[in-house]
C-alpha positions as semicolon CSV with decimal commas, in nm:
position;residue;x (nm);y (nm);z (nm)
1;M;1,723;-12,658;-18,036
2;K;1,427;-12,637;-18,310
3;A;1,251;-12,878;-18,475
4;T;1,405;-12,955;-18,786
5;S;1,184;-12,841;-19,045
6;P;1,219;-12,781;-19,425
7;I;1,060;-12,481;-19,378
8;A;1,305;-12,247;-19,219
9;L;1,095;-11,944;-19,092
10;L;0,953;-11,817;-18,774
11;V;0,595;-11,721;-18,860
12;A;0,477;-11,435;-18,709
13;T;0,129;-11,293;-18,655
14;F;-0,021;-10,929;-18,583
15;I;-0,336;-10,950;-18,465
16;A;-0,437;-10,554;-18,530
17;L;-0,613;-10,510;-18,242
18;S;-0,465;-10,319;-17,936
19;T;-0,588;-10,124;-17,744
20;S;-0,461;-9,824;-17,929
21;T;-0,562;-9,946;-18,260
22;R;-0,857;-9,986;-18,173
23;A;-0,913;-9,695;-17,976
24;S;-0,787;-9,556;-18,324
25;A;-1,013;-9,680;-18,543
26;A;-1,281;-9,537;-18,340
27;V;-1,174;-9,197;-18,372
28;S;-1,104;-9,248;-18,763
29;T;-1,274;-9,007;-18,971
30;V;-1,264;-9,237;-19,241
31;A;-1,585;-9,496;-19,310
32;P;-1,453;-9,810;-19,289
33;A;-1,555;-10,032;-19,625
34;Q;-1,882;-10,235;-19,647
35;A;-1,889;-10,587;-19,610
36;S;-2,016;-10,755;-19,965
37;T;-2,387;-10,905;-19,950
38;Q;-2,214;-11,214;-19,953
39;Q;-1,993;-11,167;-19,669
40;Q;-2,230;-10,997;-19,441
41;E;-2,495;-11,305;-19,516
42;Q;-2,166;-11,524;-19,415
43;Q;-2,125;-11,333;-19,037
44;Q;-2,484;-11,284;-19,016
45;Q;-2,553;-11,662;-19,013
46;Y;-2,210;-11,723;-18,767
47;T;-2,325;-11,482;-18,537
48;N;-2,634;-11,611;-18,501
49;T;-2,518;-11,965;-18,338
50;D;-2,332;-11,969;-18,022
51;G;-2,016;-11,856;-18,157
52;S;-2,090;-11,510;-18,209
53;T;-1,802;-11,252;-18,227
54;A;-1,931;-10,878;-18,204
55;I;-1,769;-10,736;-18,511
56;G;-1,577;-10,350;-18,451
57;F;-1,566;-10,277;-18,822
58;Y;-1,502;-10,415;-19,169
59;D;-1,134;-10,356;-19,300
60;E;-1,077;-10,162;-19,633
61;D;-1,196;-10,506;-19,863
62;G;-1,433;-10,621;-19,651
63;T;-1,342;-10,816;-19,416
64;P;-1,479;-10,815;-19,051
65;V;-1,268;-10,659;-18,757
66;V;-1,385;-10,847;-18,433
67;A;-1,445;-10,552;-18,163
68;E;-1,251;-10,732;-17,928
69;T;-0,989;-11,032;-17,875
70;T;-1,104;-11,231;-17,619
71;S;-1,445;-11,416;-17,552
72;N;-1,625;-11,642;-17,350
73;Y;-1,879;-11,716;-17,621
74;S;-1,844;-12,108;-17,775
75;S;-1,737;-12,183;-18,073
76;S;-1,973;-12,340;-18,395
77;V;-2,092;-12,698;-18,291
78;P;-1,932;-12,880;-18,580
79;T;-2,118;-13,079;-18,842
80;F;-1,986;-13,360;-19,098
81;G;-2,169;-13,154;-19,391
82;D;-2,222;-13,370;-19,707
83;I;-2,081;-13,724;-19,607
84;T;-1,875;-13,828;-19,937
85;S;-1,733;-14,143;-19,701
86;K;-1,908;-14,504;-19,808
87;P;-2,075;-14,685;-19,510
88;G;-1,872;-14,829;-19,363
89;E;-1,595;-14,621;-19,401
90;C;-1,467;-14,348;-19,176
91;V;-1,644;-14,060;-19,263
92;T;-1,527;-13,805;-19,484
93;G;-1,738;-13,501;-19,597
94;N;-1,766;-13,148;-19,772
95;P;-1,870;-12,865;-19,629
96;N;-2,229;-12,728;-19,710
97;E;-2,282;-12,374;-19,516
98;Y;-2,025;-12,123;-19,436
99;I;-1,706;-12,230;-19,654
100;T;-1,736;-12,456;-19,955
101;A;-1,518;-12,709;-20,040
102;E;-1,380;-12,530;-20,390
103;A;-1,222;-12,293;-20,141
104;L;-1,080;-12,552;-19,935
105;T;-0,927;-12,686;-20,265
106;W;-0,781;-12,286;-20,310
107;V;-0,638;-12,309;-19,989
108;W;-0,474;-12,651;-20,032
109;E;-0,360;-12,605;-20,389
110;N;-0,190;-12,260;-20,341
111;R;-0,089;-12,231;-19,966
112;I;-0,059;-12,541;-19,772
113;G;-0,016;-12,883;-20,038
114;P;0,263;-12,987;-20,258
115;K;0,192;-12,732;-20,545
116;A;0,151;-12,440;-20,336
117;D;0,407;-12,172;-20,470
118;L;0,717;-12,194;-20,163
119;S;0,922;-11,916;-20,317
120;D;0,631;-11,722;-20,143
121;T;0,739;-11,729;-19,759
122;A;0,339;-11,686;-19,633
123;N;0,263;-12,070;-19,811
124;W;0,419;-12,389;-19,695
125;N;0,432;-12,763;-19,803
126;V;0,249;-12,934;-19,480
127;M;0,299;-13,256;-19,645
128;A;0,717;-13,203;-19,597
129;S;0,738;-13,193;-19,256
130;K;0,586;-13,433;-19,008
131;N;0,625;-13,241;-18,696
132;W;0,346;-13,090;-18,737
133;L;0,101;-13,073;-18,387
134;M;-0,125;-13,326;-18,469
135;D;0,161;-13,564;-18,567
136;H;0,265;-13,513;-18,207
137;I;-0,087;-13,602;-18,062
138;V;-0,053;-13,891;-18,259
139;H;0,262;-13,998;-18,171
140;N;0,181;-13,946;-17,751
141;N;-0,158;-14,097;-17,774
142;G;-0,360;-13,795;-17,773
143;S;-0,149;-13,579;-17,537
144;M;0,108;-13,312;-17,545
145;N;0,409;-13,222;-17,331
146;Y;0,453;-12,842;-17,299
147;C;0,792;-12,632;-17,129
148;V;0,650;-12,296;-17,014
149;R;0,940;-12,037;-17,133
150;W;0,898;-11,735;-16,845
151;D;1,065;-11,470;-17,099
152;S;1,026;-11,159;-16,829
153;D;1,163;-10,960;-16,544
154;A;0,842;-10,979;-16,343
155;K;0,735;-11,215;-16,064
156;L;0,487;-11,505;-16,149
157;S;0,244;-11,650;-15,905
158;K;0,192;-12,008;-15,878
159;S;-0,134;-11,914;-15,923
160;A;-0,115;-11,798;-16,270
161;A;0,100;-12,026;-16,323
162;S;-0,066;-12,314;-16,243
163;K;-0,329;-12,194;-16,515
164;F;-0,156;-12,242;-16,814
165;Q;-0,230;-12,595;-16,856
166;S;-0,611;-12,515;-16,858
167;L;-0,569;-12,245;-17,102
168;L;-0,363;-12,414;-17,374
169;E;-0,604;-12,746;-17,337
170;R;-0,919;-12,579;-17,401
171;H;-0,776;-12,414;-17,679
172;Y;-0,630;-12,727;-17,831
173;N;-0,973;-12,869;-17,808
174;E;-1,172;-12,594;-17,985
175;W;-0,958;-12,721;-18,279
176;N;-1,004;-13,113;-18,172
177;K;-1,369;-13,090;-18,195
178;W;-1,320;-13,061;-18,550
179;L;-1,162;-13,355;-18,585
180;V;-1,335;-13,586;-18,354
181;G;-1,536;-13,834;-18,539
182;Y;-1,404;-13,746;-18,875
183;N;-1,218;-13,964;-19,056
184;C;-1,149;-14,192;-18,820
185;W;-0,969;-13,950;-18,576
186;P;-0,889;-14,179;-18,279
187;F;-0,894;-13,891;-17,968
188;E;-1,177;-13,734;-17,791
189;E;-0,975;-13,467;-17,615
190;V;-0,627;-13,357;-17,657
191;K;-0,490;-13,398;-17,302
192;I;-0,195;-13,095;-17,236
193;N;0,085;-13,189;-16,947
194;V;0,288;-12,866;-16,901
195;V;0,582;-13,060;-16,755
196;S;0,835;-12,783;-16,657
197;F;0,880;-12,435;-16,679
198;A;1,215;-12,230;-16,729
199;A;1,354;-11,892;-16,649
200;K;1,651;-11,671;-16,660
201;D;1,636;-11,683;-16,212
202;V;1,414;-11,912;-16,019
203;S;1,366;-11,598;-15,793
204;Q;1,093;-11,509;-16,086
205;F;0,885;-11,800;-15,966
206;E;0,696;-11,747;-15,632
207;W;0,739;-12,096;-15,588
208;T;1,039;-12,340;-15,557
209;D;0,916;-12,675;-15,563
210;D;0,823;-12,879;-15,848
211;S;0,454;-12,910;-15,791
212;L;0,414;-12,758;-16,135
213;G;0,695;-12,925;-16,308
214;K;1,026;-12,926;-16,319
215;I;1,208;-12,599;-16,286
216;Y;1,509;-12,510;-16,487
217;E;1,729;-12,261;-16,449
218;G;1,952;-12,027;-16,614
219;I;1,977;-12,189;-16,956
220;I;1,983;-11,921;-17,199
221;D;1,896;-11,969;-17,608
222;P;2,157;-11,722;-17,761
223;S;2,007;-11,638;-18,083
224;E;1,649;-11,555;-17,885
225;K;1,820;-11,405;-17,527
226;A;1,492;-11,602;-17,359
227;P;1,557;-11,889;-17,088
228;K;1,458;-12,250;-17,241
229;C;1,431;-12,628;-17,110
230;P;1,700;-12,806;-17,209
231;D;1,789;-12,932;-17,606
232;E;1,778;-13,308;-17,452
233;C;1,433;-13,291;-17,317
234;H;1,292;-13,163;-17,706
235;R;1,115;-13,403;-17,836
236;Y;1,041;-13,371;-18,176
237;Y;1,089;-13,536;-18,506
238;D;1,366;-13,496;-18,728
239;N;1,274;-13,450;-19,091
240;G;1,645;-13,481;-19,166
241;N;1,695;-13,826;-18,976
242;N;1,363;-13,924;-19,084
243;M;1,301;-14,032;-18,695
244;W;1,202;-13,869;-18,331
245;S;1,460;-13,714;-18,110
246;D;1,624;-13,889;-17,847
247;T;1,548;-13,785;-17,514
248;S;1,716;-14,051;-17,321
249;A;1,926;-13,824;-17,185
250;C;1,665;-13,613;-17,018
251;E;1,654;-13,560;-16,656
252;G;1,328;-13,447;-16,660
253;E;1,010;-13,531;-16,870
254;P;1,042;-13,436;-17,247
255;F;0,841;-13,180;-17,367
256;D;0,722;-13,158;-17,725
257;V;0,613;-12,730;-17,777
258;S;0,706;-12,436;-17,574
259;F;0,441;-12,176;-17,429
260;R;0,679;-11,872;-17,404
261;L;0,554;-11,569;-17,294
262;N;0,726;-11,248;-17,364
263;Q;0,756;-10,970;-17,208
264;D;0,901;-10,765;-17,460
265;L;0,598;-10,832;-17,703
266;D;0,309;-10,572;-17,724
267;F;-0,040;-10,695;-17,695
268;G;-0,163;-10,875;-18,043
269;Y;0,174;-10,975;-18,126
270;A;0,245;-11,346;-18,107
271;F;0,435;-11,596;-18,290
272;G;0,325;-11,972;-18,374
273;F;0,470;-12,297;-18,566
274;D;0,536;-12,614;-18,508
275;W;0,795;-12,523;-18,220
276;G;0,460;-12,384;-17,999
277;E;0,378;-12,051;-17,921
278;E;0,524;-11,679;-17,823
279;V;0,287;-11,456;-17,685
280;S;0,283;-11,152;-17,450
281;S;0,307;-11,228;-17,112
282;K;0,169;-10,926;-16,984
283;E;-0,192;-11,002;-17,246
284;I;-0,215;-11,402;-17,104
285;L;-0,171;-11,295;-16,709
286;Q;-0,459;-11,017;-16,860
287;T;-0,671;-11,291;-17,028
288;L;-0,635;-11,614;-16,818
289;Q;-0,929;-11,689;-16,692
290;N;-1,104;-11,564;-17,110
291;K;-1,226;-11,876;-17,282
292;N;-1,115;-11,760;-17,607
293;I;-0,831;-11,585;-17,685
294;L;-0,758;-11,516;-18,021
295;V;-0,376;-11,527;-17,992
296;V;-0,357;-11,861;-17,819
297;G;-0,619;-11,985;-18,082
298;H;-0,443;-11,883;-18,383
299;E;-0,132;-11,968;-18,301
300;I;-0,204;-12,299;-18,230
301;G;-0,348;-12,315;-18,561
302;H;-0,031;-12,255;-18,733
303;G;0,112;-12,550;-18,518
304;F;-0,187;-12,752;-18,711
305;G;0,005;-12,594;-19,070
306;H;-0,237;-12,314;-19,101
307;P;-0,111;-12,014;-19,248
308;D;-0,218;-11,681;-19,251
309;F;-0,462;-11,563;-19,408
310;Y;-0,437;-11,145;-19,432
311;T;-0,381;-11,057;-19,768
312;A;-0,631;-11,055;-20,055
313;K;-0,388;-11,319;-20,248
314;Q;-0,355;-11,523;-19,933
315;K;-0,692;-11,653;-19,941
316;P;-0,996;-11,736;-20,212
317;K;-1,298;-11,525;-20,282
318;N;-1,501;-11,459;-20,010
319;F;-1,335;-11,620;-19,796
320;P;-1,559;-11,623;-19,500
321;P;-1,426;-11,489;-19,111
322;S;-1,167;-11,760;-18,980
323;I;-0,935;-11,745;-18,719
324;M;-0,630;-11,765;-18,898
325;M;-0,804;-11,486;-19,076
326;G;-0,624;-11,294;-18,754
327;S;-0,870;-10,991;-18,705
328;S;-1,178;-11,154;-18,834
329;S;-1,271;-11,435;-18,547
330;V;-1,221;-11,475;-18,157
331;T;-1,328;-11,825;-18,236
332;I;-1,215;-12,148;-18,425
333;T;-1,499;-12,122;-18,719
334;P;-1,637;-12,342;-18,953
335;S;-1,364;-12,233;-19,220
336;D;-1,101;-12,363;-18,974
337;G;-1,200;-12,650;-18,852
338;W;-1,286;-12,792;-19,238
339;M;-0,948;-12,684;-19,336
340;L;-0,788;-12,917;-19,025
341;R;-1,002;-13,189;-19,131
342;R;-0,833;-13,173;-19,504
343;I;-0,508;-13,128;-19,305
344;L;-0,606;-13,471;-19,152
345;E;-0,689;-13,610;-19,524
346;H;-0,353;-13,587;-19,651
347;L;-0,131;-13,677;-19,378
348;K;-0,355;-13,950;-19,261
349;P;-0,181;-14,214;-19,458
350;R;0,104;-14,180;-19,208
351;Y;-0,081;-14,282;-18,913
352;N;-0,199;-14,601;-18,832
353;F;-0,576;-14,576;-18,755
């Protein structure tokens, strides 16, 4: 069962950077568009930090397109910018480099706040749900429980499966570092627990014990035709009834969200929302060791309430590179971090810290 949400949609992400796409771009006879001077300056400034990303080319509207979709760079170090809070209050501020406060206001008013035009399904109102990843992290006192859904006919080795927890945890904490110390956010790190695995047949796993989490066999989602963990173990906020789901009938540990590895997804295709992430099983198995995997960081971003920024009408003018602007960055940039801080500012009244 998916979490009850006023937004009845599946957020699809297409990162147009599969191997074939990069190859065709390399042999294209059409010269890529040039970025504006401001965009070039922003990108140059950013590539001089530890969070540098190699740019392959610029698309028609000047948006940078990264050369690779994984990296081992460190993302940029957060700052508090120009502090707007008074001494003794929880620290809040405005950015003084990379992205403007005006751009953040535009995103809130036009894409994710109460005034966003919801007739456009690319927009949503984050205030209308209490089931975002941030809500789970606070409810769980700094942790998230995962069900891994192995939606593949291939065998999954224990060695590979044991790395999913650290893969998810490092991407969560790339987001979380923008919250540490900001607006009294109390969690220095987010702990990820993989509590269960689901498969059509347990023979697809090269281990049989519960050392990596409880194994569920043959529970199939009828709409997705994919294995899942039991509905009674799904912990989510039921917005309709204004309460957390009852997981007392769960025989194992409850899970908050799922990490579905789908063999039918091509490289660069992925989905994400408040229910978790769905990614290509082949892509993840090939990139497990990489510090940054674009699709993972991006889809987790959707779970925090971030929308996509692909078309001109979806972003403010001169919007700088962002992992939520799909192809423009492999790492989480100050654009992403400051947008997350704005979400915290608006959601904080529902929390007790």
